[in-house]
Residue frames relative to the residue before (quaternion, step in Angstrom):
aa qw qx qy qz dx dy dz
M 1.0000 0.0000 0.0000 0.0000 0.00 0.00 0.00
K 0.6413 0.5274 -0.3246 0.4531 3.59 1.01 -0.82
K 0.6278 0.5395 -0.3341 0.4507 3.57 1.05 -0.78
I 0.6491 0.5133 -0.3144 0.4652 3.59 0.95 -0.85
L 0.6695 0.4889 -0.3018 0.4709 3.60 0.90 -0.92
F 0.6424 0.5200 -0.3198 0.4633 3.58 0.98 -0.82
T 0.6533 0.5111 -0.3034 0.4690 3.58 0.96 -0.90
L 0.6657 0.4933 -0.3018 0.4716 3.60 0.91 -0.87
A 0.6517 0.5049 -0.3193 0.4674 3.59 0.95 -0.82
T 0.6420 0.5164 -0.3195 0.4681 3.60 0.98 -0.85
F 0.6494 0.5149 -0.3084 0.4670 3.58 0.94 -0.87
A 0.6676 0.5063 -0.3011 0.4553 3.59 0.90 -0.92
I 0.6613 0.4953 -0.3059 0.4731 3.60 0.93 -0.86
T 0.6481 0.5117 -0.3171 0.4664 3.59 0.96 -0.85
A 0.6548 0.5064 -0.3105 0.4673 3.59 0.90 -0.89
W 0.6474 0.5123 -0.3150 0.4682 3.60 0.96 -0.82
A 0.6611 0.5131 -0.3061 0.4539 3.60 0.94 -0.89
V 0.6492 0.4989 -0.3167 0.4789 3.59 0.96 -0.81
A 0.6483 0.5148 -0.3197 0.4610 3.59 0.94 -0.83
Q 0.6502 0.5160 -0.3177 0.4584 3.60 0.99 -0.76
K 0.6515 0.5425 -0.3145 0.4270 3.55 1.01 -0.82
T 0.7333 0.4141 -0.2403 0.4827 3.63 0.95 -0.82
E 0.5855 0.5824 -0.3690 0.4263 3.58 1.19 -0.41
G 0.8380 0.1868 -0.1424 0.4925 3.57 -0.82 0.94
V 0.4531 0.6709 -0.4641 0.3593 3.60 1.26 0.16
V 0.3296 -0.7406 0.5545 0.1882 3.56 -0.84 1.01
K 0.1846 -0.7674 0.6070 0.0920 3.56 -0.96 0.95
A 0.6680 -0.4924 0.3723 0.4156 3.55 -1.26 0.39
E 0.6313 0.5523 -0.3245 0.4372 3.60 1.05 -0.75
D 0.6059 0.5423 -0.3530 0.4629 3.60 1.26 -0.31
L 0.7270 0.4276 -0.2245 0.4882 3.58 1.24 -0.41
V 0.7974 0.1127 -0.0426 0.5912 3.57 1.05 -0.79
S 0.1737 -0.7737 0.6037 0.0816 3.53 -1.11 0.78
F 0.2311 -0.7815 0.5683 0.1140 3.56 -0.65 1.14
K 0.5431 -0.6123 0.4726 0.3266 3.54 -1.06 0.85
E 0.7546 -0.1293 0.0840 0.6378 3.56 1.10 -0.82
K 0.3202 -0.7657 0.5331 0.1645 3.55 -1.14 0.66
K 0.7441 0.2802 -0.1938 0.5747 3.58 1.28 0.03
H 0.0203 -0.7848 0.6193 0.0064 3.56 -1.04 0.83
D 0.1982 -0.7632 0.6075 0.0957 3.53 -0.97 0.98
F 0.3136 -0.7665 0.5363 0.1629 3.57 -0.60 1.17
G 0.3935 -0.6948 0.5024 0.3316 3.59 1.19 -0.42
K 0.7346 -0.3554 0.2975 0.4955 3.56 -1.06 -0.78
I 0.0097 -0.7981 0.6017 -0.0317 3.56 -0.84 1.03
K 0.5360 -0.6409 0.4573 0.3047 3.54 -1.19 0.63
Q 0.5300 -0.6392 0.4637 0.3090 3.54 -0.96 0.94
G 0.8031 0.2655 -0.2213 0.4853 3.56 -0.97 0.91
T 0.6384 0.4793 -0.3295 0.5041 3.59 1.29 0.05
P 0.2906 -0.7852 0.5185 0.1737 3.62 -0.17 1.23
V 0.1414 -0.7701 0.6189 0.0625 3.54 -1.19 0.69
T 0.1196 -0.7761 0.6129 0.0879 3.58 -1.23 0.46
Y 0.0856 -0.7678 0.6320 0.0613 3.51 -1.27 0.45
D 0.2967 -0.7476 0.5723 0.1598 3.56 -1.05 0.88
F 0.1948 -0.7499 0.6249 0.0958 3.56 -0.65 1.17
T 0.2039 -0.8061 0.5486 0.0872 3.57 -0.36 1.27
F 0.0075 0.7896 -0.6133 0.0186 3.55 -0.99 0.88
Q 0.2448 -0.7465 0.5998 0.1519 3.54 -1.31 0.40
N 0.4315 -0.6559 0.5542 0.2766 3.54 -1.12 0.75
I 0.0888 -0.8217 0.5628 0.0135 3.60 -0.47 1.21
S 0.5178 0.6248 -0.4244 0.4018 3.57 1.27 0.20
N 0.5503 -0.6229 0.4438 0.3351 3.58 -1.29 0.02
K 0.7270 0.3119 -0.2383 0.5634 3.60 1.24 0.40
P 0.6629 -0.4912 0.3556 0.4392 3.63 -1.19 0.25
V 0.2357 -0.7614 0.5925 0.1171 3.55 -1.12 0.77
V 0.1961 -0.7679 0.6015 0.1004 3.55 -1.00 0.90
I 0.2449 -0.7155 0.6350 0.1577 3.55 -0.92 0.98
E 0.2957 -0.8057 0.4935 0.1413 3.57 -0.31 1.29
N 0.8129 -0.0737 0.1218 0.5648 3.53 0.88 -0.94
A 0.0398 -0.7401 0.6687 0.0593 3.53 -1.31 0.45
W 0.0876 0.7926 -0.5951 0.0999 3.57 -0.76 1.04
A 0.3843 -0.7449 0.5128 0.1858 3.53 -1.25 0.50
S 0.6186 -0.5720 0.4099 0.3495 3.52 -1.32 0.37
C 0.7982 0.0727 -0.0653 0.5944 3.61 1.24 -0.20
G 0.6536 -0.5515 0.3683 0.3648 3.55 -1.30 0.29
C 0.5831 0.5952 -0.3708 0.4102 3.60 1.21 -0.28
T 0.7088 0.3788 -0.2288 0.5494 3.57 1.29 -0.25
T 0.0567 -0.8131 0.5794 -0.0067 3.57 -0.81 1.04
P 0.1313 -0.8040 0.5768 0.0603 3.58 -0.40 1.19
T 0.1158 -0.7464 0.6459 0.1112 3.55 -1.25 0.49
K 0.2249 -0.7864 0.5706 0.0735 3.53 -1.08 0.86
P 0.6038 -0.5215 0.4288 0.4239 3.58 -1.23 0.22
E 0.3771 -0.7416 0.5117 0.2144 3.57 -0.96 0.84
Q 0.7166 0.3877 -0.2302 0.5321 3.58 1.21 -0.47
P 0.6043 -0.5312 0.4253 0.4145 3.62 -1.17 0.40
V 0.3514 -0.7090 0.5727 0.2142 3.56 -1.15 0.68
A 0.4024 -0.7527 0.4766 0.2105 3.57 -0.57 1.21
K 0.6839 -0.4774 0.3780 0.4018 3.53 -1.30 0.50
G 0.8417 0.1732 -0.1545 0.4875 3.57 -0.88 1.02
K 0.6087 0.5669 -0.3537 0.4279 3.62 1.23 -0.19
S 0.3578 -0.7226 0.5576 0.1971 3.53 -1.34 0.43
N 0.0182 0.7597 -0.6500 -0.0028 3.52 -1.33 0.38
V 0.3766 -0.7331 0.5200 0.2243 3.60 -1.26 -0.10
I 0.2360 -0.6500 0.6927 0.2046 3.45 -1.44 0.40
K 0.2071 -0.7881 0.5711 0.0992 3.57 -0.60 1.15
A 0.1175 -0.7844 0.6074 0.0448 3.57 -0.87 1.01
G 0.0951 -0.7949 0.5988 0.0247 3.55 -0.65 1.15
F 0.1076 -0.7800 0.6150 0.0418 3.56 -1.09 0.77
N 0.4020 -0.7780 0.4362 0.2069 3.61 -0.69 1.07
A 0.2467 -0.8169 0.4906 0.1766 3.64 1.23 -0.33
A 0.2607 0.8053 -0.4959 0.1937 3.59 1.04 0.70
A 0.7770 0.2928 -0.1538 0.5356 3.60 0.97 -0.79
A 0.4513 -0.6807 0.5090 0.2718 3.57 -0.99 0.88
G 0.5900 0.5678 -0.4449 0.3627 3.53 -1.19 0.65
P 0.6377 -0.5191 0.3914 0.4130 3.56 -1.28 0.20
F 0.0807 -0.7905 0.6045 0.0567 3.57 -1.18 0.55
D 0.0392 -0.7431 0.6681 -0.0022 3.51 -1.30 0.62
K 0.0516 0.8325 -0.5409 0.1087 3.56 -0.13 1.34
T 0.2850 -0.7559 0.5717 0.1434 3.52 -1.19 0.69
V 0.1525 -0.7353 0.6542 0.0904 3.52 -1.13 0.84
Y 0.2128 -0.7809 0.5793 0.0961 3.55 -0.77 1.07
V 0.1261 -0.7925 0.5957 0.0331 3.57 -0.94 0.96
K 0.1682 -0.7945 0.5811 0.0530 3.57 -0.62 1.22
V 0.1759 -0.7702 0.6095 0.0657 3.55 -0.68 1.19
Q 0.5486 -0.6409 0.4267 0.3259 3.59 -0.88 0.97
G 0.8092 0.2549 -0.2191 0.4819 3.55 -0.94 0.99
I 0.6778 0.4247 -0.2786 0.5317 3.59 1.29 -0.09
D 0.4200 -0.7432 0.4684 0.2275 3.57 -0.79 1.03
I 0.7657 0.3519 -0.1864 0.5051 3.58 0.87 -0.94
P 0.3545 -0.7577 0.5034 0.2163 3.62 -0.66 1.05
L 0.5126 -0.5897 0.5265 0.3352 3.53 -1.33 0.42
E 0.2352 -0.7610 0.5817 0.1648 3.56 -1.18 0.45
L 0.0947 -0.7473 0.6570 0.0296 3.52 -1.00 1.01
R 0.1559 -0.8125 0.5563 0.0776 3.60 -1.04 0.70
I 0.1074 -0.7449 0.6529 0.0851 3.50 -1.21 0.69
T 0.0541 -0.7939 0.6056 -0.0071 3.54 -1.02 0.87
G 0.2370 0.7654 -0.5853 0.1242 3.53 -1.28 0.18
D 0.3672 -0.6930 0.5722 0.2398 3.50 -1.36 -0.21
V 0.2239 -0.7723 0.5853 0.1045 3.58 -0.65 1.17
L 0.1359 -0.7990 0.5847 0.0369 3.56 -0.76 1.13
N 0.4825 -0.6317 0.5071 0.3333 3.58 -1.05 0.71
A 0.7371 -0.4507 0.2653 0.4280 3.60 -1.26 0.37
E 0.6714 0.5000 -0.3075 0.4524 3.60 0.89 -0.89
S 0.6830 0.4779 -0.2882 0.4713 3.59 0.84 -0.96
Y 0.6484 0.5117 -0.3246 0.4608 3.58 1.01 -0.78
G 0.6136 0.5444 -0.3420 0.4585 3.59 1.06 -0.73
K 0.6494 0.5004 -0.3051 0.4845 3.59 0.98 -0.86
Y 0.6382 0.5330 -0.3182 0.4552 3.57 0.97 -0.88
E 0.6689 0.4958 -0.2987 0.4665 3.60 0.90 -0.93
S 0.6333 0.5276 -0.3284 0.4612 3.61 0.98 -0.83
E 0.6537 0.5141 -0.3010 0.4667 3.55 0.98 -0.89
Q 0.6393 0.5235 -0.3187 0.4645 3.59 1.01 -0.83
K 0.6572 0.5083 -0.3064 0.4646 3.59 0.94 -0.88
K 0.6316 0.5250 -0.3275 0.4671 3.59 1.01 -0.83
N 0.6763 0.5021 -0.2934 0.4522 3.57 0.88 -0.95
K 0.6640 0.4857 -0.3065 0.4788 3.59 0.99 -0.77
G 0.6616 0.5111 -0.2995 0.4597 3.58 1.01 -0.83
G 0.6893 0.4916 -0.2781 0.4537 3.58 1.03 -0.75
S 0.6854 0.4998 -0.2957 0.4393 3.59 1.15 -0.41
K 0.5129 0.6569 -0.4211 0.3580 3.61 1.23 0.05
């Protein structure tokens, strides 16, 4: 009986401690709000780099510093604001993709906000087509636009 009571007490204390740890924790989403966290480039031509600006707003009551922005691979290059973003102001995280290799891609850009342990995740996706496939794709797009007039 003592073992059961001890086990239950240990479980209750552990559950309480975990609940206390997550309660009141500030997340990056509490400080910055992104217009969107995912962008699909669609079909792009191989060897033609593309970029996208992920717009965000500081929704906190003090300036926010973006400490770092990094990508899941070397083919993606994010850039971050170098200055603090004032309360209520907007800025961008720019995500560049080199499109060197043909095929579909799904890349993650991590954004570290000062004072927050867990980074935000932004995603870019699309499909890189070689020159021949992209030419066919463009011809098909032109046909479809011409036929719908």
